[in-house]
C-alpha positions in Angstrom: 181.8 29.8 35.1 178.6 28.3 33.8 176.3 31.4 33.5 176.8 34.6 31.6 177.1 37.6 34.0 174.7 40.5 33.6 175.8 44.2 34.0 174.0 47.5 33.6 175.6 50.3 31.6 173.6 52.9 33.5 175.9 52.2 36.5 178.9 53.3 34.4 177.3 56.5 33.1 175.5 57.3 36.4 178.0 60.0 37.6 178.4 57.9 40.8 182.0 56.9 41.3 181.3 53.7 43.2 178.6 52.5 40.7 181.0 53.3 37.9 183.8 51.3 39.5 181.4 48.4 40.3 180.6 48.2 36.5 184.3 48.3 35.6 185.1 45.5 38.0 182.2 43.3 37.0 182.8 43.6 33.2 186.5 43.2 33.6 186.1 40.0 35.7 183.6 38.6 33.2 185.8 39.2 30.2 188.8 37.7 31.9 186.8 34.6 32.9 184.4 33.9 30.1 184.6 36.7 27.5 180.8 37.4 27.5 178.4 39.6 29.4 174.7 40.4 29.1 174.2 44.2 29.1 171.2 46.2 30.2 171.0 50.0 30.0 172.2 50.4 26.4 171.1 53.1 24.0 168.6 51.1 21.9 164.9 51.8 22.6 162.1 49.3 22.1 160.6 51.2 19.2 163.9 51.2 17.2 164.4 47.5 17.9 160.9 46.7 16.8 161.3 48.8 13.6 164.6 47.1 12.8 163.2 43.6 13.1 160.3 44.6 10.9 162.6 45.9 8.2 165.0 43.0 8.4 162.2 40.5 8.1 160.8 42.4 5.2 164.1 42.3 3.4 164.8 38.6 3.9 161.2 37.9 2.7 161.9 39.5 -0.7 162.3 37.1 -3.7 165.9 35.7 -4.0 166.4 37.5 -7.4 165.7 40.8 -5.8 168.0 40.1 -2.8 170.8 39.0 -5.2 170.7 42.4 -6.9 172.3 43.7 -3.7 175.1 41.1 -3.5 178.1 43.2 -4.6 181.0 41.4 -6.2 184.6 42.2 -5.3 184.2 43.6 -1.8 184.4 40.5 0.4 180.8 40.8 1.5 181.5 44.0 3.5 178.3 45.7 2.4 174.9 44.6 1.2 173.6 41.1 0.9 175.5 37.8 1.4 173.5 34.8 0.2 172.8 31.5 2.0 175.8 29.2 2.7 178.4 31.6 1.4 180.3 32.1 4.7 182.0 29.3 6.7 183.8 29.3 10.0 187.6 29.2 10.0 188.7 25.7 9.2 185.2 24.5 8.1 184.3 23.4 4.6 180.6 23.5 5.1 178.8 26.9 4.7 176.8 28.1 7.6 173.0 27.8 7.3 172.4 31.6 7.1 172.0 34.6 4.8 172.8 38.1 6.0 173.2 41.8 5.3 175.9 44.3 6.1 175.5 47.9 7.1 178.9 49.7 7.4 180.3 53.0 8.8 178.7 56.3 7.9 181.9 58.5 7.5 181.1 62.2 7.6 184.4 64.0 8.5 187.2 62.0 6.9 187.5 61.8 3.1 190.4 59.4 3.2 188.5 56.9 5.3 185.3 57.4 3.3 187.3 56.4 0.2 188.7 53.3 2.0 185.3 51.9 2.9 182.7 50.5 0.4 179.5 52.6 0.2 176.4 51.3 2.0 174.0 49.6 -0.3 170.5 51.2 -0.6 167.5 48.8 -0.9 165.1 50.5 -3.3 162.1 48.3 -2.4 162.1 49.2 1.3 162.3 53.0 1.9 162.7 52.6 5.7 165.3 49.8 5.7 168.5 51.9 5.4 167.2 54.7 7.7 166.4 52.3 10.5 169.7 50.4 9.9 171.7 53.6 10.2 170.0 54.7 13.5 170.6 51.2 15.0 174.2 51.2 13.9 174.9 54.6 15.6 173.2 53.6 18.9 175.1 50.3 19.1 178.4 52.2 18.2 177.6 54.6 21.1 177.0 51.7 23.5 180.2 50.0 22.4 182.2 53.2 23.1 181.2 53.2 26.7 181.9 49.5 27.1 185.4 50.0 25.7 185.9 53.0 28.1 185.1 50.7 31.0 187.6 48.1 29.7 190.2 50.9 29.3 189.9 51.6 33.0 190.0 47.9 33.9 193.3 47.6 31.9 194.9 50.6 33.6 194.7 52.8 30.4 193.3 56.3 30.1 189.5 56.1 29.9 189.2 57.4 26.3 192.1 55.3 25.0 190.0 53.5 22.4 188.0 56.6 21.3 190.3 57.8 18.5 190.5 54.3 17.1 186.8 53.6 17.0 185.7 57.0 15.6 184.9 56.2 12.0 186.0 52.6 12.7 185.4 49.8 10.2 182.4 48.4 12.2 179.7 46.3 10.7 176.0 45.8 11.6 174.9 42.3 10.4 171.3 41.3 10.4 171.3 37.5 10.0 168.4 35.2 8.9 168.7 31.5 9.7 166.0 30.1 7.4 163.8 27.1 8.3 165.8 23.8 8.0 164.2 21.7 5.2 166.4 18.5 5.4 168.8 16.9 7.8 172.0 18.9 7.6 175.0 16.7 6.9 177.7 18.6 8.8 176.4 22.2 8.7 175.0 24.2 11.6 173.5 27.7 11.7 176.9 29.1 12.7 179.8 26.8 13.4 182.1 27.3 16.4 184.2 30.5 15.9 185.8 33.5 17.6 184.9 37.0 16.3 187.6 39.0 14.5 186.9 42.4 16.0 187.3 44.3 19.3 183.9 43.6 20.8 180.6 42.2 19.4 177.2 43.5 20.5 174.5 41.0 19.8 170.7 41.7 19.5 168.4 38.7 19.4 170.0 36.3 21.8 166.7 35.5 23.4 165.9 31.8 23.3 168.2 28.8 22.9 170.7 28.6 20.1 173.7 30.6 21.0 176.3 28.6 23.0 179.6 29.7 24.5 182.5 27.4 25.3 183.9 28.0 28.9 187.5 27.3 29.9 186.7 23.7 30.8 185.6 23.2 27.2 181.9 22.9 28.1 179.2 24.4 26.0 176.8 26.6 27.9 173.7 28.4 26.7 174.0 32.2 26.4 170.4 33.5 26.7 169.8 37.2 27.1 166.7 38.9 28.7 164.6 40.9 26.2 166.2 44.2 27.3 169.8 42.9 27.2 172.5 42.8 24.5 175.0 39.9 24.6 178.5 41.4 24.3 181.7 39.5 23.8 185.4 40.0 23.3 186.8 39.6 19.8 190.2 38.4 18.6 191.5 41.9 18.1 191.0 42.9 21.7 192.2 39.5 23.0 195.3 39.9 21.0 195.9 43.5 22.1 195.6 42.5 25.7 197.8 39.4 25.4 194.7 37.2 26.0 194.0 38.9 29.4 190.5 39.5 28.0 189.2 36.3 26.4 187.8 35.9 22.9 185.5 33.0 23.6 184.6 30.4 21.0 180.8 30.4 20.4 178.4 28.8 18.0 174.7 28.8 17.0 173.4 25.3 17.1 170.5 23.9 15.0 167.2 23.8 16.9 165.3 20.6 17.9 163.6 19.0 14.9 160.2 20.2 15.9 161.4 23.8 15.5 163.1 23.3 12.1 160.2 25.0 10.3 160.9 28.3 12.1 163.3 31.1 11.1 165.7 32.6 13.6 167.0 36.2 13.4 169.9 37.7 15.2 171.7 41.1 14.7 175.3 41.4 15.8 177.3 44.7 15.7 181.0 44.0 15.1 182.9 46.9 16.6 186.1 47.4 14.5 188.7 50.1 14.9 190.2 52.1 12.0 192.5 49.9 9.9 195.7 51.7 11.0 195.2 50.9 14.7 198.2 48.9 16.0 197.1 45.7 17.7 200.6 45.3 19.3 200.3 43.7 22.8 199.9 46.3 25.5 202.9 46.7 27.8 200.7 46.5 30.8 199.5 43.0 29.8 203.1 41.5 29.6 205.1 40.2 32.6 207.5 37.4 33.4 204.6 34.9 33.8 202.7 36.0 30.7 205.3 36.8 27.9 204.2 38.5 24.7 202.2 36.0 22.8 201.6 37.8 19.4 203.5 39.5 16.7 202.8 43.1 15.9 200.1 43.7 13.4 197.6 46.4 12.4 193.8 46.0 12.6 193.6 46.2 8.8 196.2 43.5 8.2 194.5 41.2 10.7 191.1 41.7 9.2 192.4 40.9 5.7 194.0 37.7 7.0 190.8 36.5 8.6 188.5 37.4 5.6 190.8 35.2 3.4 190.5 32.4 6.0 186.7 32.7 6.0 186.5 32.5 2.2 185.0 36.0 1.8 188.0 37.3 -0.1 190.4 35.5 -2.4 194.2 35.7 -2.0 
């Protein structure tokens, strides 16, 4: 497969059984073959997207000493600001050429989970930043819920199988700024080749070249979304849970051609995580004599901690 398939969520929520099944079949096939789809019909409207990009650009344009006020020690970068070059891909020494922000879950009905998650960080200088971030978070979370419902049906599970695990899940909205490149990078790229940790990732800002996906032949292909599409991929948690039936595909963000080094790039992924107690044990329906169980039992919380240590975001 050398192109990213496009699907329309309005088919799934149309109330028409044949359109719904068409969506389930299309997204299931795409995630088994390449692990990525471009999705139309999501719950973000143009005004919200425009407002979010305005606020994100305003934040990253603030002086470094102001941004660093919002870099909170001791929480593994789970909320607030993470400065340039702090994160590296698993197995890479070089830090990625990016800075980013994390919005986390807005728990309203579970005091135990509220205590488990760090608080969201409020940016005093930008009164609309947190409000727009919260609204975007909730619209992407709603979109992700329906994508996971479609995947539940594809896997032969009850449609709402994932609902209880993603309600108040440990999901993250990450506005990323890839600043202009000022000198020849030695080994670093904007985001080195990696798989995502979570269940699924919904990516805003995949218009234009930069994001590349590795297909099963090991070839890198450009993943370019239309302006009204989100790029959505399978993460390692879902791949593990389905015994690699659904593929967590390696992807990267390459540096632009030299003539574009002076430009910034922005992208905004939403990492859909379940609650930490969710068991990621391989589903029985994904094991047979030809595909034996490939992974040990583990919870989502244990898996996340392992990976944050590997990424250098938390220390052992």
